DOKOL-12207 format. One line per 2 residues: number of its first residue (from 1); their letters; for each residue x, z, y of N, C-alpha, C, O. Coordinates in steps of 0.1 Angstrom, whole numbers, always signed. Layout:
N
NUM) a) X:Z:Y:X:Z:Y:X:Z:Y:X:Z:Y ~ ...;
***
This chain:
245
1) my) +866:+990:+1066:+864:+990:+1081:+867:+1004:+1086:+862:+1014:+1081 ~ +874:+1005:+1097:+878:+1018:+1103:+869:+1020:+1115:+867:+1011:+1123;
3) kl) +864:+1032:+1117:+856:+1035:+1128:+861:+1047:+1136:+867:+1056:+1130 ~ +858:+1048:+1148:+861:+1059:+1157:+848:+1065:+1161:+839:+1058:+1166;
5) tv) +846:+1078:+1158:+833:+1085:+1161:+835:+1098:+1168:+845:+1104:+1168 ~ +824:+1102:+1176:+824:+1115:+1182:+811:+1121:+1178:+800:+1115:+1178;
7) hg) +812:+1134:+1175:+800:+1142:+1171:+801:+1155:+1178:+811:+1162:+1180 ~ +789:+1160:+1183:+788:+1172:+1191:+781:+1183:+1184:+771:+1181:+1176;
9) tl) +785:+1196:+1187:+779:+1208:+1181:+777:+1218:+1192:+786:+1220:+1200 ~ +766:+1224:+1193:+763:+1234:+1203:+770:+1247:+1199:+770:+1251:+1187;
11) lk) +776:+1254:+1209:+783:+1267:+1207:+777:+1278:+1215:+774:+1276:+1227 ~ +774:+1289:+1208:+767:+1300:+1214:+778:+1311:+1217:+789:+1310:+1212;
13) rn) +774:+1321:+1225:+783:+1333:+1227:+781:+1343:+1216:+790:+1351:+1213 ~ +769:+1344:+1211:+765:+1354:+1201:+762:+1348:+1188:+759:+1337:+1187;
15) gf) +762:+1357:+1178:+758:+1353:+1164:+769:+1353:+1154:+780:+1359:+1157 ~ +767:+1347:+1143:+776:+1347:+1132:+781:+1333:+1128:+790:+1332:+1120;
17) kr) +776:+1323:+1134:+781:+1310:+1132:+780:+1301:+1145:+771:+1304:+1153 ~ +788:+1291:+1146:+788:+1282:+1157:+788:+1289:+1171:+781:+1287:+1180;
19) tl) +798:+1298:+1171:+800:+1306:+1184:+813:+1302:+1190:+822:+1295:+1184 ~ +815:+1305:+1203:+828:+1302:+1209:+839:+1309:+1203:+850:+1303:+1201;
21) al) +837:+1321:+1198:+848:+1329:+1192:+852:+1322:+1179:+864:+1321:+1176 ~ +843:+1318:+1171:+846:+1311:+1158:+853:+1298:+1160:+862:+1294:+1153;
23) ae) +848:+1290:+1171:+854:+1278:+1174:+869:+1280:+1178:+878:+1272:+1173 ~ +872:+1290:+1186:+885:+1293:+1190:+894:+1297:+1178:+905:+1292:+1176;
25) ah) +888:+1305:+1169:+896:+1310:+1158:+899:+1298:+1148:+910:+1297:+1143 ~ +890:+1289:+1146:+892:+1277:+1138:+902:+1268:+1144:+912:+1264:+1138;
27) nl) +900:+1265:+1157:+909:+1255:+1163:+923:+1259:+1165:+932:+1251:+1165 ~ +925:+1272:+1167:+938:+1278:+1169:+944:+1284:+1156:+954:+1291:+1156;
29) rk) +937:+1282:+1145:+942:+1286:+1132:+944:+1302:+1132:+955:+1306:+1128 ~ +934:+1309:+1136:+934:+1323:+1136:+927:+1330:+1124:+925:+1342:+1124;
31) ip) +923:+1321:+1115:+915:+1326:+1103:+924:+1324:+1091:+922:+1313:+1085 ~ +932:+1333:+1087:+941:+1331:+1075:+933:+1328:+1062:+937:+1320:+1054;
33) ae) +921:+1334:+1060:+913:+1331:+1049:+908:+1317:+1048:+907:+1311:+1037 ~ +906:+1311:+1060:+901:+1297:+1061:+912:+1288:+1056:+910:+1279:+1049;
35) vk) +925:+1291:+1060:+936:+1282:+1056:+938:+1283:+1041:+941:+1273:+1034 ~ +936:+1295:+1035:+938:+1297:+1021:+926:+1291:+1013:+928:+1286:+1002;
37) tf) +914:+1291:+1018:+902:+1287:+1011:+901:+1272:+1011:+897:+1266:+1001 ~ +903:+1265:+1023:+901:+1251:+1024:+914:+1243:+1022:+923:+1244:+1030;
39) nh) +915:+1236:+1011:+927:+1230:+1007:+930:+1218:+1016:+941:+1212:+1014 ~ +921:+1214:+1025:+924:+1202:+1033:+932:+1206:+1045:+936:+1198:+1053;
41) in) +934:+1219:+1047:+943:+1224:+1058:+956:+1227:+1052:+958:+1235:+1043 ~ +966:+1220:+1058:+980:+1222:+1053:+987:+1231:+1064:+992:+1226:+1074;
43) pe) +989:+1244:+1061:+995:+1253:+1071:+1010:+1250:+1074:+1015:+1253:+1085 ~ +1016:+1242:+1066:+1030:+1238:+1069:+1031:+1227:+1080:+1041:+1224:+1085;
45) qs) +1019:+1221:+1083:+1018:+1211:+1094:+1011:+1216:+1106:+1009:+1209:+1116 ~ +1007:+1229:+1106:+999:+1234:+1117:+1007:+1235:+1130:+1001:+1234:+1141;
47) hl) +1020:+1236:+1129:+1029:+1236:+1141:+1028:+1222:+1148:+1032:+1221:+1160 ~ +1023:+1212:+1141:+1022:+1199:+1147:+1009:+1197:+1156:+1008:+1188:+1164;
49) nr) +1000:+1207:+1154:+988:+1206:+1162:+991:+1206:+1177:+1000:+1214:+1181 ~ +984:+1198:+1185:+988:+1197:+1199:+976:+1200:+1208:+965:+1193:+1208;
51) el) +978:+1210:+1217:+967:+1213:+1227:+969:+1203:+1239:+979:+1204:+1246 ~ +959:+1195:+1241:+959:+1186:+1253:+954:+1194:+1265:+959:+1191:+1276;
53) ip) +945:+1204:+1263:+942:+1213:+1274:+943:+1227:+1268:+934:+1232:+1261 ~ +954:+1234:+1271:+957:+1247:+1265:+948:+1257:+1269:+942:+1257:+1280;
55) lg) +946:+1267:+1260:+937:+1278:+1263:+945:+1289:+1270:+940:+1297:+1278 ~ +958:+1289:+1268:+967:+1299:+1274:+964:+1314:+1270:+962:+1316:+1258;
57) te) +964:+1323:+1279:+962:+1337:+1275:+947:+1341:+1275:+943:+1352:+1271 ~ +938:+1332:+1280:+924:+1335:+1280:+918:+1333:+1266:+923:+1325:+1258;
59) tl) +907:+1340:+1263:+899:+1337:+1252:+890:+1325:+1256:+888:+1323:+1268 ~ +885:+1318:+1246:+876:+1307:+1249:+863:+1312:+1256:+858:+1306:+1265;
61) dd) +858:+1324:+1251:+846:+1330:+1257:+849:+1333:+1272:+840:+1330:+1280 ~ +860:+1339:+1275:+863:+1343:+1289:+865:+1330:+1297:+860:+1330:+1309;
63) rv) +871:+1320:+1292:+873:+1308:+1300:+859:+1301:+1303:+857:+1297:+1314 ~ +851:+1300:+1293:+838:+1294:+1295:+830:+1302:+1305:+823:+1296:+1314;
65) lr) +830:+1315:+1304:+822:+1324:+1313:+828:+1322:+1328:+820:+1322:+1337 ~ +841:+1321:+1329:+847:+1319:+1342:+843:+1305:+1348:+839:+1305:+1360;
67) lv) +843:+1295:+1340:+839:+1282:+1345:+824:+1282:+1349:+820:+1276:+1359 ~ +816:+1289:+1341:+801:+1290:+1344:+799:+1297:+1358:+792:+1293:+1366;
69) te) +806:+1308:+1359:+805:+1317:+1371:+810:+1309:+1383:+804:+1310:+1394 ~ +822:+1302:+1382:+827:+1294:+1393:+818:+1283:+1398:+818:+1279:+1409;
71) ag) +809:+1279:+1389:+799:+1268:+1392:+787:+1274:+1399:+778:+1267:+1402 ~ +787:+1288:+1401:+776:+1294:+1408:+764:+1297:+1398:+753:+1300:+1403;
73) in) +767:+1298:+1385:+756:+1301:+1376:+758:+1315:+1371:+769:+1319:+1367 ~ +747:+1323:+1371:+747:+1337:+1367:+744:+1337:+1352:+733:+1334:+1347;
75) pn) +754:+1341:+1343:+751:+1342:+1329:+742:+1353:+1325:+737:+1353:+1313 ~ +739:+1362:+1334:+730:+1373:+1330:+716:+1371:+1336:+708:+1381:+1338;
77) kg) +712:+1359:+1339:+699:+1356:+1346:+691:+1346:+1338:+697:+1336:+1334 ~ +678:+1348:+1337:+669:+1338:+1331:+673:+1334:+1317:+676:+1343:+1309;
79) vn) +672:+1321:+1313:+674:+1317:+1300:+689:+1319:+1296:+692:+1319:+1284 ~ +698:+1320:+1306:+712:+1321:+1302:+716:+1334:+1295:+726:+1335:+1288;
81) kr) +707:+1344:+1296:+710:+1357:+1289:+703:+1358:+1276:+704:+1368:+1269 ~ +697:+1347:+1271:+691:+1347:+1258:+702:+1348:+1247:+713:+1343:+1249;
83) fd) +699:+1355:+1236:+709:+1357:+1226:+714:+1344:+1220:+726:+1343:+1216 ~ +705:+1334:+1218:+708:+1322:+1212:+712:+1311:+1222:+712:+1299:+1218;
85) ka) +714:+1314:+1234:+718:+1304:+1244:+731:+1297:+1241:+741:+1304:+1239 ~ +731:+1284:+1241:+744:+1277:+1239:+751:+1275:+1252:+745:+1271:+1262;
87) ya) +763:+1278:+1253:+771:+1278:+1265:+781:+1266:+1265:+787:+1263:+1276 ~ +783:+1260:+1254:+793:+1249:+1254:+789:+1239:+1243:+781:+1242:+1234;
89) ie) +795:+1227:+1244:+794:+1217:+1233:+808:+1215:+1228:+817:+1212:+1235 ~ +809:+1215:+1215:+822:+1211:+1209:+821:+1197:+1204:+813:+1194:+1195;
91) wm) +829:+1188:+1210:+829:+1175:+1205:+841:+1173:+1196:+852:+1178:+1198 ~ +839:+1166:+1185:+849:+1162:+1176:+851:+1147:+1175:+841:+1140:+1171;
93) ft) +862:+1142:+1178:+866:+1128:+1177:+874:+1126:+1165:+884:+1133:+1163 ~ +870:+1117:+1157:+878:+1114:+1144:+877:+1100:+1141:+869:+1092:+1146;
95) tt) +886:+1096:+1131:+886:+1082:+1127:+884:+1082:+1112:+884:+1092:+1105 ~ +881:+1070:+1107:+879:+1068:+1092:+893:+1072:+1085:+903:+1068:+1090;
97) hg) +892:+1079:+1074:+904:+1083:+1067:+913:+1071:+1064:+908:+1061:+1059 ~ +925:+1072:+1066:+935:+1062:+1063:+939:+1054:+1075:+949:+1046:+1074;
99) fq) +932:+1055:+1086:+936:+1047:+1098:+949:+1053:+1103:+951:+1065:+1104 ~ +958:+1044:+1108:+970:+1049:+1114:+972:+1043:+1128:+970:+1032:+1130;
101) cn) +977:+1052:+1137:+980:+1048:+1150:+987:+1059:+1157:+990:+1069:+1151 ~ +990:+1057:+1170:+995:+1069:+1178:+983:+1077:+1182:+976:+1074:+1192;
103) fe) +980:+1087:+1174:+968:+1095:+1176:+968:+1103:+1189:+957:+1104:+1195 ~ +979:+1107:+1194:+979:+1114:+1207:+975:+1104:+1218:+967:+1108:+1227;
105) sl) +980:+1092:+1218:+975:+1082:+1228:+961:+1080:+1226:+954:+1079:+1237 ~ +956:+1078:+1214:+942:+1075:+1212:+933:+1086:+1217:+923:+1084:+1224;
107) yi) +936:+1099:+1214:+928:+1110:+1217:+929:+1114:+1232:+919:+1120:+1238 ~ +940:+1111:+1239:+941:+1112:+1253:+931:+1103:+1260:+924:+1106:+1270;
109) ec) +930:+1091:+1254:+920:+1081:+1260:+906:+1086:+1257:+897:+1084:+1266 ~ +903:+1092:+1246:+890:+1097:+1242:+887:+1109:+1252:+875:+1110:+1257;
111) ld) +896:+1117:+1255:+894:+1128:+1265:+891:+1122:+1279:+882:+1128:+1286 ~ +898:+1112:+1283:+895:+1106:+1296:+882:+1100:+1296:+874:+1100:+1306;
113) wl) +878:+1093:+1285:+864:+1088:+1284:+854:+1099:+1285:+844:+1096:+1292 ~ +856:+1110:+1279:+846:+1121:+1280:+845:+1126:+1294:+834:+1129:+1299;
115) rl) +856:+1127:+1301:+856:+1132:+1315:+848:+1122:+1324:+841:+1126:+1333 ~ +850:+1109:+1321:+843:+1099:+1329:+828:+1099:+1326:+819:+1097:+1335;
117) ry) +824:+1102:+1314:+810:+1102:+1310:+803:+1114:+1315:+791:+1113:+1318 ~ +810:+1125:+1315:+804:+1138:+1320:+813:+1144:+1331:+819:+1154:+1329;
119) pi) +813:+1137:+1343:+823:+1141:+1353:+821:+1155:+1359:+831:+1160:+1364 ~ +809:+1161:+1358:+807:+1174:+1364:+807:+1185:+1354:+805:+1197:+1357;
121) cp) +810:+1182:+1341:+811:+1191:+1330:+825:+1195:+1327:+833:+1187:+1322 ~ +830:+1207:+1331:+844:+1210:+1329:+848:+1212:+1314:+839:+1215:+1306;
123) ia) +860:+1209:+1311:+865:+1210:+1297:+873:+1223:+1296:+883:+1224:+1304 ~ +870:+1231:+1287:+876:+1244:+1286:+888:+1244:+1276:+898:+1251:+1279;
125) ha) +888:+1235:+1266:+899:+1235:+1257:+899:+1222:+1249:+888:+1216:+1247 ~ +910:+1217:+1245:+911:+1204:+1237:+924:+1205:+1229:+934:+1208:+1234;
127) ii) +922:+1202:+1216:+933:+1203:+1207:+932:+1192:+1196:+921:+1190:+1191 ~ +943:+1186:+1192:+944:+1177:+1181:+949:+1184:+1169:+959:+1191:+1169;
129) hy) +942:+1183:+1158:+946:+1188:+1145:+953:+1178:+1137:+947:+1168:+1133 ~ +965:+1180:+1134:+973:+1171:+1125:+975:+1177:+1111:+980:+1171:+1103;
131) de) +970:+1189:+1109:+972:+1196:+1096:+960:+1194:+1086:+960:+1202:+1077 ~ +951:+1185:+1089:+941:+1182:+1079:+942:+1168:+1075:+951:+1161:+1078;
133) nt) +932:+1164:+1066:+934:+1151:+1060:+935:+1139:+1070:+943:+1130:+1068 ~ +927:+1140:+1081:+927:+1130:+1091:+929:+1136:+1105:+921:+1145:+1108;
135) ph) +939:+1132:+1112:+940:+1138:+1126:+928:+1136:+1134:+922:+1125:+1134 ~ +923:+1146:+1141:+911:+1146:+1148:+912:+1155:+1161:+921:+1163:+1161;
137) lh) +903:+1153:+1170:+904:+1160:+1183:+891:+1169:+1185:+880:+1164:+1183 ~ +894:+1182:+1188:+883:+1191:+1192:+883:+1193:+1207:+894:+1196:+1213;
139) vi) +872:+1191:+1213:+871:+1194:+1228:+859:+1203:+1230:+848:+1201:+1226 ~ +862:+1214:+1238:+851:+1223:+1242:+847:+1220:+1256:+855:+1222:+1265;
141) mv) +835:+1216:+1258:+830:+1212:+1271:+819:+1221:+1275:+810:+1224:+1267 ~ +818:+1225:+1288:+808:+1233:+1293:+798:+1224:+1300:+801:+1218:+1310;
143) pi) +785:+1223:+1295:+776:+1213:+1300:+769:+1218:+1313:+757:+1222:+1313 ~ +776:+1218:+1324:+770:+1223:+1337:+764:+1211:+1344:+770:+1201:+1346;
145) mg) +751:+1213:+1348:+744:+1203:+1355:+737:+1211:+1367:+726:+1217:+1365 ~ +743:+1210:+1379:+737:+1217:+1390:+738:+1232:+1388:+749:+1238:+1386;
147) sk) +727:+1239:+1387:+727:+1254:+1385:+722:+1257:+1371:+718:+1268:+1368 ~ +723:+1247:+1362:+718:+1250:+1348:+729:+1246:+1338:+739:+1240:+1340;
149) lp) +726:+1251:+1325:+734:+1248:+1314:+726:+1241:+1303:+722:+1247:+1293 ~ +722:+1229:+1306:+713:+1222:+1296:+720:+1216:+1284:+721:+1204:+1282;
151) ss) +725:+1225:+1276:+733:+1221:+1264:+727:+1211:+1255:+732:+1200:+1252 ~ +714:+1214:+1251:+707:+1205:+1242:+704:+1191:+1248:+705:+1181:+1241;
153) nv) +701:+1191:+1261:+698:+1178:+1267:+711:+1170:+1268:+710:+1157:+1266 ~ +722:+1176:+1271:+735:+1168:+1272:+739:+1163:+1258:+743:+1151:+1256;
155) lg) +737:+1172:+1248:+741:+1168:+1234:+732:+1156:+1230:+736:+1146:+1224 ~ +719:+1157:+1232:+709:+1146:+1230:+705:+1145:+1215:+709:+1153:+1207;
157) yk) +696:+1136:+1213:+690:+1133:+1200:+698:+1121:+1194:+708:+1116:+1199 ~ +692:+1117:+1182:+699:+1107:+1174:+702:+1094:+1182:+713:+1088:+1181;
159) gi) +692:+1089:+1190:+694:+1077:+1198:+705:+1078:+1208:+713:+1069:+1210 ~ +706:+1090:+1215:+716:+1092:+1225:+730:+1092:+1218:+740:+1087:+1223;
161) cr) +731:+1099:+1206:+743:+1100:+1199:+748:+1086:+1195:+760:+1083:+1196 ~ +739:+1077:+1191:+743:+1064:+1187:+748:+1056:+1199:+758:+1049:+1198;
163) kr) +741:+1057:+1210:+746:+1050:+1223:+759:+1056:+1227:+767:+1048:+1233 ~ +761:+1069:+1226:+774:+1075:+1230:+785:+1069:+1221:+796:+1066:+1227;
165) ne) +783:+1067:+1208:+794:+1062:+1200:+796:+1047:+1203:+807:+1042:+1202 ~ +785:+1040:+1206:+787:+1026:+1210:+795:+1025:+1223:+804:+1016:+1224;
167) dl) +793:+1034:+1232:+800:+1034:+1245:+815:+1037:+1242:+824:+1031:+1249 ~ +817:+1047:+1233:+831:+1051:+1230:+838:+1039:+1224:+850:+1036:+1227;
169) ys) +832:+1031:+1216:+838:+1019:+1210:+841:+1009:+1220:+852:+1003:+1220 ~ +831:+1006:+1229:+833:+996:+1239:+844:+999:+1249:+851:+990:+1254;
171) iv) +846:+1012:+1252:+856:+1016:+1262:+870:+1019:+1256:+880:+1015:+1261 ~ +870:+1025:+1244:+883:+1029:+1237:+885:+1022:+1224:+895:+1017:+1222;
173) gh) +875:+1023:+1215:+877:+1019:+1201:+882:+1005:+1199:+890:+1003:+1191 ~ +876:+996:+1206:+879:+982:+1203:+894:+979:+1206:+900:+970:+1200;
175) ky) +900:+986:+1215:+914:+984:+1218:+924:+987:+1207:+935:+982:+1206 ~ +919:+996:+1198:+927:+1001:+1187:+923:+994:+1174:+928:+997:+1163;
177) gf) +914:+984:+1175:+910:+976:+1163:+900:+983:+1154:+898:+979:+1143 ~ +892:+992:+1160:+881:+998:+1152:+869:+989:+1151:+868:+979:+1159;
179) ts) +861:+992:+1142:+848:+984:+1140:+837:+992:+1147:+837:+1004:+1148 ~ +828:+984:+1153:+817:+990:+1160:+808:+998:+1151:+806:+994:+1139;
181) sq) +803:+1009:+1155:+793:+1017:+1147:+780:+1011:+1146:+771:+1015:+1138 ~ +777:+1001:+1154:+764:+994:+1155:+763:+984:+1143:+772:+976:+1141;
183) hl) +752:+984:+1136:+749:+975:+1125:+737:+966:+1128:+726:+971:+1130 ~ +740:+953:+1128:+729:+944:+1130:+723:+941:+1116:+730:+941:+1106;
185) kg) +710:+938:+1116:+703:+935:+1103:+693:+923:+1105:+690:+920:+1116 ~ +690:+917:+1094:+680:+907:+1093:+683:+895:+1103:+694:+890:+1103;
187) ha) +673:+891:+1110:+674:+880:+1119:+685:+881:+1129:+692:+872:+1132 ~ +686:+893:+1135:+696:+896:+1145:+710:+894:+1140:+719:+889:+1146;
189) kr) +712:+898:+1127:+725:+896:+1120:+728:+882:+1118:+739:+877:+1120 ~ +718:+874:+1114:+720:+859:+1112:+724:+852:+1125:+733:+844:+1125;
191) ia) +717:+856:+1136:+719:+849:+1149:+733:+853:+1154:+741:+845:+1158 ~ +737:+866:+1152:+750:+871:+1157:+761:+864:+1149:+772:+861:+1154;
193) sq) +759:+863:+1136:+769:+857:+1127:+772:+842:+1132:+783:+838:+1132 ~ +761:+835:+1134:+763:+821:+1138:+770:+820:+1152:+778:+811:+1154;
195) ka) +766:+829:+1161:+773:+829:+1174:+788:+832:+1172:+796:+825:+1179 ~ +792:+841:+1164:+806:+844:+1162:+813:+833:+1155:+825:+830:+1159;
197) ie) +807:+826:+1146:+813:+815:+1139:+815:+803:+1149:+826:+797:+1149 ~ +806:+801:+1157:+807:+790:+1167:+818:+793:+1177:+825:+784:+1181;
199) ac) +819:+806:+1181:+829:+810:+1191:+843:+808:+1185:+853:+805:+1191 ~ +844:+811:+1171:+857:+810:+1164:+862:+796:+1164:+874:+793:+1165;
201) ke) +852:+787:+1162:+856:+772:+1161:+862:+767:+1174:+869:+758:+1174 ~ +858:+774:+1185:+863:+769:+1198:+877:+774:+1202:+883:+770:+1211;
203) la) +881:+784:+1194:+894:+791:+1197:+906:+782:+1193:+906:+777:+1182 ~ +916:+782:+1201:+929:+776:+1196:+936:+786:+1187:+932:+798:+1186;
205) sh) +945:+781:+1179:+951:+790:+1168:+957:+803:+1174:+956:+813:+1169 ~ +964:+801:+1186:+970:+813:+1192:+959:+823:+1196:+960:+835:+1194;
207) df) +949:+818:+1203:+938:+826:+1208:+930:+832:+1196:+925:+843:+1197 ~ +929:+825:+1185:+922:+830:+1173:+929:+842:+1168:+922:+852:+1166;
209) ke) +942:+842:+1166:+949:+854:+1161:+949:+865:+1172:+947:+877:+1168 ~ +950:+862:+1184:+950:+872:+1195:+937:+879:+1196:+937:+891:+1198;
211) si) +926:+872:+1194:+913:+877:+1197:+907:+885:+1185:+901:+896:+1187 ~ +909:+880:+1173:+901:+886:+1162:+910:+891:+1150:+906:+893:+1139;
213) wq) +923:+892:+1153:+932:+896:+1142:+929:+909:+1136:+928:+911:+1124 ~ +927:+919:+1145:+923:+933:+1139:+910:+933:+1131:+910:+939:+1120;
215) pl) +899:+927:+1136:+887:+927:+1128:+889:+919:+1115:+883:+923:+1105 ~ +897:+909:+1115:+900:+901:+1103:+908:+909:+1093:+904:+909:+1081;
217) vq) +918:+917:+1097:+925:+926:+1088:+916:+936:+1082:+917:+939:+1070 ~ +907:+941:+1090:+897:+951:+1085:+888:+945:+1075:+884:+951:+1065;
219) ai) +883:+933:+1077:+874:+926:+1068:+882:+923:+1055:+876:+924:+1044 ~ +894:+919:+1055:+902:+917:+1043:+904:+930:+1035:+903:+930:+1023;
221) qs) +907:+941:+1042:+909:+954:+1036:+896:+959:+1029:+896:+965:+1019 ~ +884:+955:+1036:+872:+960:+1030:+868:+952:+1018:+863:+958:+1008;
223) rp) +870:+939:+1018:+867:+931:+1006:+877:+919:+1005:+874:+908:+1011 ~ +888:+921:+998:+899:+910:+998:+896:+898:+989:+902:+888:+991;
225) ep) +886:+900:+980:+884:+889:+970:+882:+875:+976:+889:+866:+972 ~ +872:+873:+985:+870:+860:+990:+882:+854:+998:+884:+842:+998;
227) fl) +890:+863:+1004:+902:+859:+1011:+913:+854:+1001:+920:+845:+1004 ~ +914:+862:+990:+924:+858:+980:+920:+844:+975:+929:+835:+973;
229) ha) +907:+842:+972:+903:+829:+967:+906:+818:+977:+910:+807:+973 ~ +903:+820:+990:+905:+810:+1000:+920:+807:+1002:+923:+796:+1006;
231) ln) +928:+816:+999:+943:+815:+1001:+950:+811:+988:+962:+810:+987 ~ +941:+807:+977:+946:+803:+964:+955:+813:+958:+965:+810:+951;
233) is) +952:+826:+959:+959:+837:+953:+950:+842:+941:+939:+845:+943 ~ +956:+841:+929:+949:+844:+917:+945:+859:+916:+954:+868:+916;
235) ls) +932:+862:+915:+928:+876:+914:+932:+882:+901:+936:+893:+900 ~ +931:+874:+890:+934:+878:+877:+949:+881:+875:+953:+891:+869;
237) qm) +957:+873:+882:+972:+875:+882:+975:+888:+889:+984:+896:+885 ~ +968:+891:+900:+971:+903:+907:+967:+915:+899:+974:+925:+899;
239) qe) +956:+914:+892:+951:+925:+883:+962:+928:+872:+964:+939:+868 ~ +968:+917:+867:+978:+919:+857:+990:+925:+862:+996:+934:+856;
241) ni) +994:+921:+874:+1006:+928:+881:+1004:+942:+883:+1013:+951:+882 ~ +991:+946:+887:+988:+960:+890:+989:+968:+877:+993:+979:+877;
243) ss) +983:+962:+866:+983:+969:+853:+997:+971:+848:+1000:+981:+841 ~ +1006:+962:+850:+1020:+963:+845:+1029:+971:+854:+1040:+975:+849;
245) s) +1025:+974:+866:+1033:+982:+875:+1032:+997:+873:+1039:+1004:+880;
***
């Protein structure tokens, strides 16, 4: 089963980790030691990385400060001047390893979804990384709400993160054939299964393939054995073919 997920991390201006400067350095591949140390980064493919919202000549820190100031917020006043104050959220959109699609099209839709979900929070930078194991999107968003920077509140707790991923699936993910991140259990799962089975029985053959082809493909990829049996394809013969190949 393939899933599309979004995960957020708070970024500070100061410190030794999870800072704006380190996020910029990682996202724009400005850390040579990182490329050499982490074998999941292929420097020969780094030229394929695509900035959807370019940083240009500004540093990420300067751009974030500019956006904050333009919103009428004083970075040197109150809680904003605290050493550990988070000034941005870095969202990372990614898919299950092995999924294939037009990733630029997918992540542009993810970026549009983020803009609609947080319409008053400006986006400072966005880049797709194609030089790692799975193409993914980094987005740096400034969580401006009125005259405040409520980073932690916007990021939210576990329940909010789950609802955010469910919304991403309902708006973007289902169109690309992803599986919902929501898992039903127990009685709810039995009721939902029966509902889905009854709905499938009502579908004409054309509508059947049109409606549930992608979820069916994912179910087969996840566990092909019962489908092989239903289609009279010998599992033992397949194992023999694999062994001899």
